[in-house]
C-alpha positions in Angstrom: 0.5 20.6 5.3 2.7 19.1 7.8 2.1 15.4 7.2 3.2 14.8 10.7 6.6 15.8 9.8 7.0 13.5 7.0 6.4 15.7 4.0 10.0 17.1 3.3 11.5 13.6 4.1 9.2 11.4 2.1 9.6 13.6 -1.0 12.8 12.0 -1.4 11.6 8.5 -2.2 10.2 7.8 -5.8 6.8 9.2 -4.8 6.2 12.7 -4.4 4.0 14.2 -1.6 1.3 16.8 -2.4 1.4 20.6 -2.1 -1.1 22.1 0.1 -4.6 21.5 -0.9 -7.0 24.4 -1.4 -10.0 23.8 0.9 -13.1 25.9 0.6 -15.5 26.8 3.2 -17.4 23.7 4.3 -21.0 23.2 3.6 -23.0 20.6 5.6 -25.1 17.9 3.8 -27.2 14.9 4.3 -25.5 11.3 4.4 -26.7 8.8 1.8 -26.8 5.1 2.4 -24.9 4.1 -0.7 -21.8 1.9 -0.9 -19.7 4.2 -3.0 -21.9 7.2 -4.6 -21.5 10.4 -6.3 -24.9 12.2 -6.7 -26.9 9.1 -7.2 -24.3 7.3 -9.2 -23.4 3.8 -7.5 -20.1 2.1 -8.0 -20.2 -1.7 -7.6 -17.4 -3.1 -5.1 -16.4 -6.7 -5.2 -14.2 -9.4 -6.9 -10.7 -8.4 -7.6 -11.7 -4.7 -7.1 -10.8 -2.8 -10.3 -9.1 -0.6 -11.2 -5.8 -2.6 -10.9 -6.5 -5.7 -13.2 -4.4 -8.8 -13.0 -1.7 -9.0 -15.8 -0.6 -12.6 -15.4 -2.1 -16.0 -15.1 -1.1 -16.2 -11.5 -3.1 -12.9 -10.7 -6.0 -14.1 -12.6 -6.0 -17.5 -10.7 -5.7 -15.8 -7.3 -8.6 -13.5 -8.4 -10.8 -16.4 -8.7 -9.4 -17.8 -5.3 -10.4 -14.6 -3.7 -14.1 -14.9 -4.9 -14.3 -18.8 -4.6 -12.0 -20.1 -1.8 -10.2 -17.6 0.5 -9.4 -20.2 2.9 -7.0 -21.9 0.6 -5.7 -18.5 -0.7 -2.4 -18.5 1.1 -1.6 -22.0 -0.1 -2.5 -21.1 -3.7 -0.2 -17.9 -3.5 2.7 -20.0 -2.2 2.1 -22.5 -5.2 2.2 -19.8 -7.6 5.5 -18.3 -6.4 6.9 -21.8 -6.4 5.7 -22.2 -10.0 7.3 -18.9 -11.0 10.5 -20.0 -9.4 10.8 -23.3 -11.2 10.0 -21.6 -14.5 12.5 -19.0 -14.3 15.2 -21.5 -13.1 14.6 -23.4 -16.0 15.0 -20.4 -18.5 18.0 -19.3 -16.7 19.6 -22.8 -16.8 19.1 -23.0 -20.5 20.5 -19.6 -21.1 23.7 -20.6 -19.4 23.9 -23.9 -21.2 23.6 -22.2 -24.6 26.3 -19.6 -24.0 28.6 -19.4 -26.9 26.2 -21.2 -29.3 24.1 -20.1 -32.1 21.0 -20.4 -29.7 22.4 -18.0 -27.1 20.4 -15.0 -28.4 17.2 -17.0 -28.5 17.5 -18.2 -24.9 18.6 -14.9 -23.7 15.4 -13.4 -25.2 13.2 -16.1 -23.6 15.0 -15.6 -20.3 14.3 -11.8 -20.4 10.6 -12.4 -21.4 10.3 -15.0 -18.5 11.9 -12.4 -16.1 9.3 -9.8 -17.1 6.5 -12.3 -16.8 7.7 -13.1 -13.3 7.9 -9.6 -12.2 4.4 -8.9 -13.3 3.2 -12.1 -11.6 4.9 -11.1 -8.3 3.2 -7.8 -8.6 -0.2 -9.5 -8.9 0.6 -11.7 -6.0 1.4 -8.9 -3.7 -1.7 -7.1 -4.8 -3.7 -10.3 -4.2 -2.5 -10.6 -0.8 -3.3 -7.0 0.1 -6.9 -7.6 -1.3 -7.0 -10.7 0.8 -6.3 -8.8 4.0 -8.8 -6.1 3.2 -11.5 -8.7 2.4 -10.7 -10.5 5.7 -11.8 -7.3 7.6 -14.9 -6.9 5.2 -13.5 -3.8 3.4 -13.3 -3.3 -0.3 -11.0 -1.0 -2.0 -12.3 2.3 -3.5 -12.8 1.6 -7.3 -11.6 4.0 -10.1 -12.6 7.3 -9.2 -13.6 8.5 -12.6 -16.5 6.0 -12.4 -17.7 7.3 -9.0 -17.5 11.2 -9.9 -20.7 12.8 -11.3 -20.9 16.5 -12.0 -17.5 17.1 -10.2 -18.9 15.3 -7.0 -17.5 12.3 -5.0 -18.8 10.8 -1.8 -17.8 7.3 -0.4 -20.2 5.2 1.6 -19.9 3.5 4.1 -16.6 5.0 5.5 -15.5 1.8 7.2 -13.3 4.0 9.5 -13.6 1.7 12.3 -12.5 -1.4 10.3 -9.6 0.4 8.7 -8.4 1.8 12.2 -8.9 -1.7 14.0 -5.7 -3.1 12.2 -3.5 -0.7 14.4 -2.5 -0.7 18.0 -3.4 2.0 20.3 -0.2 3.8 20.2 0.3 3.6 16.4 -3.5 4.4 15.8 -2.7 7.9 17.4 0.1 8.6 15.0 -2.3 7.4 12.0 -5.0 9.8 13.4 -2.4 12.6 13.6 -1.3 12.0 10.0 -5.0 11.9 8.7 -5.9 15.1 10.6 -2.8 16.8 9.1 -3.7 15.9 5.5 -7.5 16.5 5.8 -7.5 19.3 7.9 -10.3 17.4 10.0 -9.7 16.8 13.6 -9.8 13.2 14.7 -12.5 14.0 17.3 -14.5 16.2 15.0 -18.4 16.0 15.2 -20.5 14.4 12.2 -21.4 18.0 10.8 -17.5 18.9 10.5 -16.6 15.6 9.1 -19.2 15.4 6.4 -18.9 19.1 5.4 -18.0 19.4 1.7 -14.8 20.9 0.2 -13.0 21.4 -3.1 -9.7 19.7 -3.9 -7.7 19.0 -7.1 -7.6 15.4 -8.1 -3.7 15.7 -8.7 -3.3 16.7 -4.9 -5.8 13.9 -3.8 -3.8 11.3 -5.6 -0.5 12.5 -4.0 -2.1 12.6 -0.6 -3.1 9.0 -1.1 0.3 7.8 -2.1 1.8 9.7 0.8 -0.6 7.6 3.1 0.4 4.4 1.6 4.0 5.3 2.1 3.2 6.4 5.8 1.5 3.1 6.4 4.7 1.0 5.0 6.9 3.3 7.1 4.9 2.4 10.2 5.5 -1.3 9.6 9.2 -0.9 8.6 10.0 1.4 11.6 8.2 -0.9 14.1 10.4 -3.9 12.8 13.5 -1.7 13.0 12.8 -0.7 16.5 11.9 -4.1 17.5 15.3 -5.3 16.3 17.0 -2.5 18.2 15.1 -3.2 21.4 16.2 -7.0 21.3 19.8 -5.9 20.6 19.7 -3.4 23.3 18.1 -5.9 25.9 20.9 -8.5 24.9 23.6 -6.0 25.5 22.1 -4.6 28.6 21.5 -8.2 30.2 23.8 -7.6 33.2 23.0 -4.0 33.6 20.1 -2.3 35.4 16.8 -2.0 33.9 17.0 1.9 34.1 19.4 1.8 31.3 17.0 0.1 28.8 15.3 2.1 26.1 11.6 3.0 26.1 9.3 0.0 25.1 8.3 -0.5 21.5 4.8 0.8 22.0 5.5 4.3 22.9 4.9 6.8 20.4 7.9 8.9 21.5 10.2 5.9 21.2 8.9 5.3 17.6 9.5 8.9 16.7 12.9 9.0 18.2 16.2 8.3 16.6 14.8 8.6 13.1 16.9 11.0 11.1 15.9 12.1 7.4 17.9 9.2 5.8 16.4 6.6 8.0 12.8 7.8 7.4 13.4 7.6 3.6 14.7 4.1 4.0 11.8 2.8 6.1 9.3 4.4 3.9 10.8 3.1 0.7 9.3 -0.2 -0.5 12.1 -3.0 -0.4 11.2 -4.6 -3.9 10.8 -3.2 -7.2 7.5 -5.2 -7.6 6.1 -3.6 -4.2 7.0 0.0 -5.5 5.3 -0.8 -8.8 2.2 -2.0 -7.0 2.1 1.5 -5.3 2.6 3.3 -8.4 0.1 1.3 -10.5 -2.6 1.4 -7.7 -2.4 5.3 -7.3 -2.3 5.9 -11.0 -5.3 3.4 -11.8 -7.2 4.8 -9.0 -7.0 8.5 -10.1 -5.6 8.0 -13.8 -9.2 8.4 -15.3 -9.5 12.0 -13.8 -7.6 14.8 -15.1 -4.8 16.0 -13.0 -6.0 19.6 -12.8 -9.6 18.7 -12.3 -11.2 19.9 -9.1 -13.8 17.8 -7.4 -16.3 18.4 -4.6 -16.1 16.0 -1.8 -16.3 15.8 1.9 -13.8 15.6 4.7 -15.2 12.2 5.6 -14.5 10.8 2.1 -11.1 12.2 2.0 -10.5 10.6 5.6 -11.8 7.3 4.1 -9.2 7.3 1.3 -6.4 8.3 3.5 -7.2 5.4 6.1 -7.5 3.1 3.1 -4.1 4.3 1.9 -2.4 3.8 5.3 -3.9 0.3 5.6 -2.7 -0.4 1.9 0.8 0.5 3.0 0.8 -1.7 6.1 -0.5 -4.6 4.1 2.2 -4.1 1.3 4.8 -4.4 4.0 3.1 -7.5 5.4 3.0 -9.1 1.9 6.6 -8.7 1.3 7.3 -10.0 4.7 5.2 -13.1 4.1 6.8 -13.8 0.8 10.3 -13.5 2.4 9.5 -15.8 5.3 7.0 -18.3 3.6 9.2 -18.8 0.6 12.3 -17.2 1.4 14.9 -19.1 -0.7 12.6 -18.7 -3.8 12.3 -15.0 -3.0 16.0 -14.5 -2.8 16.6 -16.4 -5.9 13.9 -14.4 -7.9 15.9 -11.1 -6.9 19.5 -12.8 -7.7 18.3 -14.2 -11.1 18.6 -10.8 -12.7 22.3 -10.9 -12.4 22.3 -13.9 -14.7 20.2 -12.2 -17.5 
C-alpha cells in the first residue's frame, strides 16, 4: 500500500509500517447498535480506558480526575509534574552531596529508581492528557481487541468518524482521508454498503497500520509547526519585498507536502521524547497484544477506518500533550530531560 507516500520513509523511525494486507472479497452485512461489539460480545468503554493501565501514583490520580473532575484535570496534571520535578531534584541533590562517601552507591541507586518512577509517571501524564482530549469530544478509545473478538470476528460501533475527523482543518482532513483510504482500500466517499463490507486481515498487519496512523497524526502536527515557523521567517525576511515572492499559505495541502525530504519526514514523525515514544509502543502492543500476531480476523472496512482515524487523532493529541508540557511547565520539562546527565 502507498500510505500517502510515507511508507518507505516512516519505516526508518523506531516503528515499522505494515506490509500489504490481504483483503478478501467484501460481503455486505447489517449494522448492529452496539458500542463495541463482536458477534454479540459487548465491550464496555469508560474510565481510564484499558488496555493501557497507569503504572504510577500520578497516573492513578489523574485517572480518577478524568472520571470525577475533568474541569480541574489540567491543573492536576501540572501539579503532578511539579511534584515529580521536586522529588527528582531532591534525589539528584542528595546524590551529588554523597559523592565520594560510603553512602554514594545507595543514593545513586535511589536516584536511578526515582528516574524510572519519573519516566513512568510522565508517560502516564501524557496518556492521561490524550484521554482527556478524546473525552472532550465524547470519544472513548477502543479497548483491548482480544476482549472484542469472538469467533475471529471484530466490529466497532458507533464509528465516531465525524467526531474523529472534526479535530482537523479542511486541508488537513483531506490528507487524513487520503491516508485512511490508502490503508483501508475504502474510498473516502464510499457508500454505506462498501464501507461496512467485511474483509479478512492479519492482526499483526492491523497493529502496524494503527501505529502508522499514530505516527502520521504526529507528523501532521509537527510538520504544521515547522511550516508555520518557516512561514513566519520568510514573512520577516520578505517584509520589504513584494508579496508575490512569499510562499504559499500554511493551509495549502501542496505547501504542507512541499519541501519535506525523507530525512525531514522521519524527524517530524518521530516523537520528541522517549516517554512519548513509549506511550505509542505501549498503546499499540496493549491494544493488539492479546491477539496472536498471525491470527486472521474478519472485520469491516468501516471498523478498520475507525481504528485508523483513532490512530491519527491519538498521534495529534500525543504531539499536543508534549507541546503542552513544554509550554505549561517548560523549565520543569527541560530539567527532567537534563537530569539524566547527572545520574
